[in-house]
C-alpha positions as CSV (number, residue, x, y, z in Angstrom):
1,X,-12.5,6.9,-30.1
2,X,-12.4,6.8,-26.1
3,X,-9.2,6.6,-24.7
4,X,-8.3,3.9,-22.5
5,X,-5.7,3.8,-19.4
6,X,-3.1,1.6,-20.7
7,X,-2.5,-1.3,-18.5
8,X,0.0,-0.5,-15.3
9,X,2.4,-3.3,-16.7
10,X,2.1,-1.4,-20.2
11,X,2.9,1.7,-18.4
12,X,6.1,0.6,-16.7
13,X,7.5,-1.2,-19.8
14,X,7.0,2.3,-21.4
15,X,8.7,3.8,-18.9
16,X,11.9,1.2,-19.2
17,X,11.4,2.4,-22.9
18,X,11.9,5.9,-21.9
19,X,14.5,5.4,-19.4
20,X,16.7,3.8,-22.5
21,X,16.1,6.7,-24.8
22,X,17.1,9.0,-22.1
23,X,20.5,7.0,-21.6
24,X,21.1,8.4,-25.6
25,X,20.1,11.9,-24.2
26,X,21.2,12.5,-20.7
27,X,24.6,12.5,-19.7
28,X,26.5,9.9,-17.8
29,X,27.5,10.5,-14.7
30,X,28.4,8.7,-11.1
31,X,29.1,9.6,-7.6
32,X,31.3,7.8,-5.3
33,X,29.6,5.5,-2.6
34,X,30.7,4.2,0.8
35,X,29.4,2.2,3.5
36,X,28.7,4.3,6.9
37,X,30.3,2.0,9.7
38,X,27.9,3.4,12.2
39,X,25.0,2.2,10.5
40,X,25.8,-0.3,7.7
41,X,24.1,1.7,5.1
42,X,25.3,2.9,1.9
43,X,25.7,6.4,1.4
44,X,26.3,8.9,-1.9
45,X,29.5,11.5,-1.3
46,X,28.0,14.6,-2.4
47,X,30.9,16.1,-3.6
48,X,32.1,13.3,-5.9
49,X,30.0,13.2,-8.6
50,X,32.0,14.0,-12.1
51,X,30.6,13.1,-15.7
52,X,31.4,10.0,-17.5
53,X,31.9,8.5,-20.5
54,X,28.3,7.5,-22.0
55,X,27.1,3.7,-21.9
56,X,23.7,4.0,-24.1
57,X,21.5,0.7,-23.6
58,X,20.5,-1.2,-26.2
59,X,17.5,-2.7,-27.8
60,X,17.6,-6.4,-26.6
61,X,18.8,-4.6,-23.0
62,X,15.6,-3.2,-22.8
63,X,13.7,-6.6,-22.6
64,X,16.4,-8.3,-21.0
65,X,15.9,-5.7,-18.3
66,X,12.3,-7.3,-17.3
67,X,14.3,-10.3,-16.3
68,X,17.3,-8.6,-14.7
69,X,14.8,-6.5,-12.6
70,X,13.0,-9.7,-11.5
71,X,16.2,-11.1,-10.4
72,X,17.4,-8.1,-8.4
73,X,14.3,-7.6,-6.6
74,X,13.8,-11.3,-5.9
75,X,13.9,-11.2,-2.1
76,X,10.8,-8.5,-2.3
77,X,8.7,-10.4,-5.0
78,X,9.0,-13.9,-3.2
79,X,8.3,-11.8,0.4
80,X,5.3,-10.7,-1.4
81,X,4.1,-13.9,-2.8
82,X,4.5,-15.5,1.1
83,X,2.5,-12.9,2.7
84,X,-0.3,-13.7,-0.2
85,X,-0.2,-17.3,0.6
86,X,-0.3,-16.6,4.1
87,X,-3.1,-14.3,4.2
88,X,-5.2,-17.2,1.6
89,X,-4.7,-19.8,4.3
90,X,-6.0,-17.7,6.7
91,X,-8.9,-16.1,4.6
92,X,-9.9,-20.0,3.5
93,X,-10.3,-20.8,7.4
94,X,-13.2,-18.6,7.4
95,X,-11.9,-17.2,10.4
96,X,-12.1,-13.5,9.1
97,X,-15.5,-13.8,7.9
98,X,-17.0,-15.2,11.0
99,X,-15.2,-12.8,12.9
100,X,-16.8,-9.6,11.2
101,X,-20.2,-11.5,11.2
102,X,-19.8,-12.1,15.1
103,X,-19.1,-8.4,15.5
104,X,-22.2,-7.5,13.3
105,X,-24.3,-9.5,15.4
106,X,-22.9,-8.1,18.7
107,X,-23.7,-4.9,17.9
108,X,-26.9,-4.7,16.2
109,X,-28.7,-2.3,16.8
110,X,-25.7,0.2,17.6
111,X,-25.5,2.0,14.2
112,X,-22.5,4.3,14.5
113,X,-20.7,1.7,17.2
114,X,-20.8,-0.9,14.4
115,X,-19.5,1.4,11.4
116,X,-17.0,2.8,13.5
117,X,-15.9,-0.6,14.6
118,X,-15.8,-1.9,11.3
119,X,-13.9,0.8,9.7
120,X,-10.8,0.6,12.7
121,X,-10.8,-3.2,12.1
122,X,-10.8,-3.4,8.5
123,X,-7.4,-0.2,8.8
124,X,-5.5,-2.6,11.1
125,X,-6.1,-5.5,8.4
126,X,-5.1,-2.6,5.8
127,X,-2.0,-1.7,8.3
128,X,-0.6,-5.4,9.0
129,X,-1.6,-7.4,6.5
130,X,-1.7,-5.0,4.0
131,X,-5.2,-5.8,3.1
132,X,-6.4,-4.7,-0.7
133,X,-7.5,-7.1,-2.8
134,X,-8.6,-9.4,0.2
135,X,-11.4,-6.5,1.1
136,X,-13.6,-7.2,-2.2
137,X,-15.1,-10.4,-0.5
138,X,-16.3,-8.3,2.4
139,X,-17.9,-5.5,0.2
140,X,-21.3,-7.6,0.0
141,X,-21.5,-7.6,3.4
142,X,-20.8,-4.2,4.2
143,X,-23.2,-3.0,1.5
144,X,-25.9,-5.8,3.1
145,X,-25.6,-4.4,6.3
146,X,-25.6,-0.7,5.1
147,X,-29.0,-1.0,3.6
148,X,-30.3,-3.1,6.4
149,X,-29.7,-0.1,8.6
150,X,-31.1,2.3,6.3
151,X,-27.9,3.8,4.6
152,X,-26.6,3.1,1.0
153,X,-24.2,1.2,-0.7
154,X,-22.0,3.9,-0.7
155,X,-21.7,3.7,3.1
156,X,-21.3,-0.3,2.7
157,X,-18.6,0.5,0.4
158,X,-17.0,2.9,2.4
159,X,-16.6,1.3,5.8
160,X,-14.7,-1.6,4.3
161,X,-12.7,-0.1,1.4
162,X,-11.9,3.1,2.8
163,X,-11.2,1.4,6.3
164,X,-8.7,-0.8,4.6
165,X,-7.3,2.0,2.7
166,X,-6.8,4.1,6.0
167,X,-4.4,1.1,7.7
168,X,-2.6,0.5,4.1
169,X,-1.9,4.2,3.6
170,X,-0.8,5.1,7.1
171,X,2.1,2.6,6.8
172,X,2.0,1.0,10.6
173,X,3.4,-2.3,10.0
174,X,2.5,-2.7,6.2
175,X,4.8,-5.0,4.4
176,X,4.1,-4.4,1.0
177,X,4.9,-0.3,1.1
178,X,6.6,0.7,4.2
179,X,8.3,-2.8,4.7
180,X,9.8,-2.7,1.1
181,X,10.7,0.9,1.4
182,X,12.8,0.7,4.3
183,X,14.5,-2.3,2.8
184,X,15.6,-0.5,0.0
185,X,16.5,3.0,2.0
186,X,18.6,0.8,4.3
187,X,16.3,1.8,7.3
188,X,15.7,-0.6,9.9
189,X,12.7,-2.3,9.3
190,X,9.0,-0.6,10.8
191,X,11.3,2.1,12.2
192,X,9.3,5.2,13.4
193,X,6.2,3.6,14.1
194,X,5.2,5.8,16.8
195,X,5.4,8.4,14.5
196,X,3.4,6.6,12.0
197,X,0.8,5.6,14.6
198,X,-0.1,9.2,15.8
199,X,-0.9,10.1,12.1
200,X,-2.8,6.8,11.5
201,X,-5.2,7.9,14.3
202,X,-5.6,11.4,12.6
203,X,-6.3,9.9,9.1
204,X,-8.7,7.3,10.7
205,X,-10.6,10.0,12.7
206,X,-10.9,12.3,9.8
207,X,-12.2,9.4,7.5
208,X,-14.6,8.3,10.2
209,X,-16.5,11.4,10.3
210,X,-16.3,11.9,6.7
211,X,-18.1,8.7,6.6
212,X,-20.5,9.2,9.7
213,X,-21.4,12.6,8.2
214,X,-22.5,11.3,5.0
215,X,-24.3,8.2,6.5
216,X,-26.5,10.3,8.9
217,X,-27.4,12.5,6.0
218,X,-28.6,9.4,4.2
219,X,-30.6,8.4,6.7
220,X,-32.3,11.3,7.3
221,X,-33.0,12.0,3.9
222,X,-32.3,9.3,1.4
223,X,-32.9,12.1,-1.2
224,X,-29.3,13.5,-0.3
225,X,-27.9,10.1,-1.3
226,X,-24.8,10.4,-4.3
227,X,-26.6,7.4,-5.3
228,X,-30.2,8.7,-5.4
229,X,-32.6,8.2,-8.3
230,X,-30.5,4.9,-9.1
231,X,-32.5,1.8,-9.5
232,X,-30.2,-0.6,-7.3
233,X,-32.2,-0.9,-3.9
234,X,-33.4,-4.6,-5.1
235,X,-30.4,-5.3,-7.7
236,X,-28.1,-6.4,-5.0
237,X,-28.8,-9.6,-2.3
238,X,-26.4,-11.2,-0.4
239,X,-27.6,-14.4,1.8
240,X,-26.8,-13.7,5.2
241,X,-27.5,-17.2,6.4
242,X,-23.9,-17.8,4.5
243,X,-22.2,-15.8,7.0
244,X,-20.4,-18.6,9.0
245,X,-21.0,-18.7,13.1
246,X,-18.2,-17.8,14.9
247,X,-16.6,-21.1,16.5
248,X,-13.6,-21.6,18.8
249,X,-11.8,-22.9,16.0
250,X,-12.4,-19.7,14.3
251,X,-11.2,-17.7,17.5
252,X,-8.3,-20.2,17.9
253,X,-7.4,-19.2,14.1
254,X,-7.5,-15.3,15.2
255,X,-5.8,-16.1,18.3
256,X,-2.7,-17.6,16.3
257,X,-2.6,-14.9,14.0
258,X,-2.4,-12.3,17.2
259,X,0.2,-14.4,18.9
260,X,2.0,-14.5,15.6
261,X,2.3,-10.7,15.2
262,X,3.4,-10.1,18.9
263,X,6.0,-12.4,17.9
264,X,6.8,-10.7,14.6
265,X,6.7,-7.1,16.3
266,X,9.2,-8.4,19.2
267,X,11.6,-9.5,16.8
268,X,11.5,-6.5,14.5
269,X,12.2,-4.3,17.4
270,X,14.3,-6.5,19.7
271,X,16.1,-8.9,17.7
272,X,16.7,-6.7,14.5
273,X,14.8,-9.2,12.4
274,X,14.6,-8.2,8.5
275,X,12.6,-9.5,5.2
276,X,13.7,-13.3,5.5
277,X,12.7,-13.5,9.0
278,X,9.3,-11.7,8.6
279,X,8.8,-14.1,5.6
280,X,9.1,-17.1,8.1
281,X,6.9,-15.8,10.6
282,X,4.0,-15.2,8.0
283,X,4.6,-18.6,6.4
284,X,4.3,-20.1,9.9
285,X,1.2,-18.1,11.1
286,X,-0.5,-19.4,7.7
287,X,0.7,-22.8,8.4
288,X,-0.4,-22.9,12.1
289,X,-3.7,-20.8,11.1
290,X,-4.2,-23.5,8.5
291,X,-3.8,-26.5,10.5
292,X,-6.0,-25.0,13.5
293,X,-8.8,-24.3,11.0
294,X,-8.8,-27.9,10.2
295,X,-7.6,-27.3,6.5
296,X,-5.4,-30.2,6.8
297,X,-2.1,-30.6,4.7
298,X,-3.7,-30.5,1.3
299,X,-6.1,-27.7,1.9
300,X,-3.4,-25.7,3.5
301,X,-0.9,-26.1,0.7
302,X,-3.9,-25.2,-1.8
303,X,-5.1,-22.1,0.1
304,X,-1.4,-20.8,0.3
305,X,-1.1,-21.3,-3.6
306,X,-4.2,-19.6,-4.0
307,X,-3.7,-16.7,-2.1
308,X,0.0,-16.6,-3.5
309,X,-1.8,-16.3,-7.2
310,X,-4.2,-13.7,-5.9
311,X,-1.2,-11.5,-5.3
312,X,0.5,-11.8,-8.3
313,X,0.1,-8.4,-10.2
314,X,1.0,-6.6,-7.3
315,X,4.2,-9.0,-6.9
316,X,5.5,-8.9,-10.2
317,X,5.0,-4.9,-10.2
318,X,8.1,-5.1,-8.3
319,X,10.3,-6.8,-10.5
320,X,9.0,-4.8,-14.1
321,X,9.4,-1.6,-11.8
322,X,13.1,-2.4,-11.0
323,X,13.7,-2.8,-14.5
324,X,13.7,0.7,-15.2
325,X,16.5,1.2,-12.3
326,X,18.6,-1.7,-14.2
327,X,18.1,0.6,-17.2
328,X,19.0,3.5,-15.8
329,X,22.0,2.0,-13.9
330,X,23.3,0.4,-16.9
331,X,23.1,3.6,-19.1
332,X,25.2,5.3,-15.8
333,X,22.1,8.0,-16.0
334,X,20.8,7.1,-12.5
335,X,23.6,9.2,-10.7
336,X,23.1,12.5,-13.0
337,X,19.3,12.2,-12.1
338,X,20.3,12.2,-8.5
339,X,22.9,15.0,-8.7
340,X,20.1,17.0,-10.8
341,X,17.3,16.2,-8.1
342,X,19.4,16.8,-5.1
343,X,21.0,20.1,-6.5
344,X,17.5,21.3,-7.5
345,X,15.7,20.3,-4.1
346,X,18.8,21.9,-2.4
347,X,17.4,25.2,-3.5
348,X,14.4,24.9,-1.4
349,X,13.8,24.6,2.7
350,X,13.4,20.9,3.5
351,X,9.7,21.6,4.4
352,X,9.1,22.4,0.8
353,X,11.5,19.7,-0.6
354,X,9.9,17.0,1.9
355,X,6.4,17.9,0.4
356,X,7.5,18.4,-3.4
357,X,8.6,14.7,-2.6
358,X,4.9,13.7,-1.4
359,X,3.3,15.6,-4.3
360,X,5.6,13.7,-6.7
361,X,4.6,10.3,-5.3
362,X,1.0,11.3,-5.4
363,X,1.2,12.2,-9.1
364,X,3.1,9.2,-10.0
365,X,0.7,6.8,-8.0
366,X,-1.9,7.2,-10.8
367,X,0.8,5.7,-12.8
368,X,2.1,2.9,-10.9
369,X,-0.8,2.5,-8.4
370,X,1.0,-0.8,-6.9
371,X,2.6,0.5,-3.6
372,X,5.7,-2.4,-3.8
373,X,5.9,-1.4,-7.5
374,X,6.1,2.4,-6.6
375,X,8.6,1.7,-3.9
376,X,10.7,-0.4,-6.3
377,X,10.4,2.4,-9.1
378,X,11.3,5.4,-6.8
379,X,13.0,4.9,-3.5
380,X,16.2,4.3,-5.2
381,X,16.4,7.6,-6.5
382,X,14.6,9.1,-3.2
383,X,16.7,7.8,-0.7
384,X,20.3,9.2,-2.0
385,X,18.3,12.4,-3.1
386,X,17.0,12.9,0.5
387,X,20.4,12.5,2.0
388,X,21.6,15.3,-0.3
389,X,18.5,17.6,0.0
390,X,19.4,17.3,3.9
391,X,16.2,15.3,4.8
392,X,16.1,12.4,6.7
393,X,15.4,9.1,4.5
394,X,12.6,8.2,7.0
395,X,10.5,11.3,5.7
396,X,10.9,10.7,2.0
397,X,9.7,7.1,2.9
398,X,6.8,9.1,4.8
399,X,6.6,11.1,1.3
400,X,6.3,7.9,-0.5
401,X,3.3,6.0,1.2
402,X,1.5,8.9,1.8
403,X,1.6,9.6,-2.1
404,X,1.2,6.1,-2.6
405,X,-2.2,6.0,-1.0
406,X,-4.0,9.3,-1.4
407,X,-5.0,8.8,-5.1
408,X,-5.8,5.3,-4.7
409,X,-9.0,6.6,-3.3
410,X,-10.2,8.2,-6.7
411,X,-7.8,6.9,-9.3
412,X,-9.4,4.9,-12.0
413,X,-6.1,2.9,-12.6
414,X,-6.6,0.9,-9.5
415,X,-7.8,-2.2,-10.0
416,X,-9.0,-2.9,-6.4
417,X,-11.0,0.4,-6.5
418,X,-12.9,-0.3,-9.5
419,X,-13.4,-3.9,-8.8
420,X,-15.1,-2.8,-5.6
421,X,-17.3,-0.1,-7.2
422,X,-18.7,-2.9,-9.6
423,X,-19.1,-5.1,-6.7
424,X,-21.3,-2.6,-4.8
425,X,-22.8,-1.0,-8.1
426,X,-21.4,2.2,-7.6
427,X,-20.7,4.6,-10.7
428,X,-17.3,5.8,-10.5
429,X,-18.5,9.5,-11.3
430,X,-20.7,9.4,-8.5
431,X,-18.1,7.9,-6.1
432,X,-15.4,10.1,-7.5
433,X,-17.7,13.4,-6.4
434,X,-18.5,11.8,-3.3
435,X,-14.9,11.1,-2.4
436,X,-12.9,13.9,-3.7
437,X,-13.2,16.0,-0.3
438,X,-11.8,13.3,1.7
439,X,-8.9,13.2,-1.0
440,X,-8.0,16.9,-0.3
441,X,-8.3,16.2,3.8
442,X,-5.8,13.1,3.5
443,X,-3.3,15.5,1.3
444,X,-3.7,18.2,3.7
445,X,-3.1,15.7,6.5
446,X,-0.2,13.9,4.4
447,X,1.5,17.4,4.0
448,X,1.0,18.1,8.0
449,X,2.8,15.0,8.6
450,X,5.9,15.5,6.2
451,X,6.4,19.1,7.4
452,X,6.2,18.0,10.9
453,X,8.5,15.1,10.2
454,X,11.1,17.5,8.5
455,X,11.3,19.8,11.8
456,X,11.6,17.1,14.2
457,X,14.4,15.3,11.9
458,X,12.2,11.9,11.7
459,X,14.4,9.3,12.0
460,X,16.3,7.3,12.7
461,X,18.1,8.7,9.8
C-alpha cells in the first residue's frame, strides 16, 4: 500500500492534537513579560521562569482551538485575503500577461538576456506581491518560449517558477512571509531591507547561473536534458495568438501598480505604516488598476473575489497554525518550551544557534509549506527564544524565511510545485534530481546569510 503524505490541513490538526496531549505530559510553566518602553515590544524576563499548576487541554478545546486560532490571527488572515483579491484584479486586466508577452517580443533572438529578464521579472513579483500560485498561469508561456528557443520544458518551468521562488524566499517586501513574521515578532514592518536585498542578489545570481548552465548544455546536446527520452515535445501546445498585445491601458495599469508600491515603501519606512495601512494600499492599488483596466465596478469586484478565493488555502492555514499556539498557551506549556529551547540554544555560540533555527525551519517547511502558516506556527516561539539565546529577532525572522523557501524547491507537499510540474509535463523524480544541487546551494547561501546576520547584530533588534 503506497503511503500518501497527509494534506497540510490534516497535518496541522494532528499537531494541534499532539500539542493537546503534551499539555498532560510537559510541566506547565510561565515567564513574566513586560513591554519595553523604548521599542514598545513585549519581552520575556529571562530570570522569571517558574513551574505552575498544570491546566491540561480538554477534548472539546482541541476543536475550539481552530476557531480561536482564526480569531486570534484574523488581522493576518484578512490581510492575505485582501492582497490575493488585489492581485486577482491586476491579473484580470491582462497587464501582466501582456507585459510578459511584450518582453518576449522585444528580446526575441537574445536568448540569454530573455531568460535572465524573465527570471528577474518573476523574482520581483515573488519579492513584492509574494507570487506563488499566480505563476502557474505563466508556465505554459515559459515552456512554449523555451522549446521555441531550442531548450526543454525544464528550462521553461525554471525561469518562471524558480524566478518567483527566489524573490519569495529572499523576503524583500513579501507580505506573506516577512510581513507576517515581522508582525508576530513585533519588528518594524519590512525593516532590514538592505541586508535582504544583498542576499537576494546573491541567490538570484546563483539561480540564474544554474539555469543558464543547464540551458546551454541542453541546447548544445539535447541528450543531456533531464527530460531526454520523454515523448512530450508535441503534447504541450500554446496558442501564441492568445498572448495579448501590450496596450496603453496595460501600461497605465502597471504604472499604477508601480506608483502604489512607491507610496507603500514610503509609508512603511517614513510613516511607520503597518498591516492595516498596507492592506488599504494593496486594496487601493487593486481597485484603481481594475478601473484603469476597464474591468468596471462589477468586473473589479468579481476579480477581487476570484483572487481572494484563490488564496484561501494559504490564508486559512495561518488561523489553523495559530490554533497550535492557542492549545499550548491554554495548557501553559508554551513558556516551558521557550525555557527549554532558550536554555538549550544558550549552550551554543550564536552562529550555531541561529543556523540551528534555519535547519529546524527548513525541515518543518516540509510539513508546513505555507510561508504565512509557518510564521504563525513558529515565530511566537522563536522570537522569545532568540531573546533568551542572545540572537536578534531579525535574525530569527531571517532563519525562518530562508528555511521556509529552501525545501519549497523540492518538497512534494508544496502544492504549487506539483501543479507546476504537471502543467509543464515534467516528472517529479526527474525534476528532483535536476534541482537538488540548487537546493544545496540555497542552503549554503542561507547559512552564510544567517551567520553574517549574527556577526553584524542584524537588527534593529
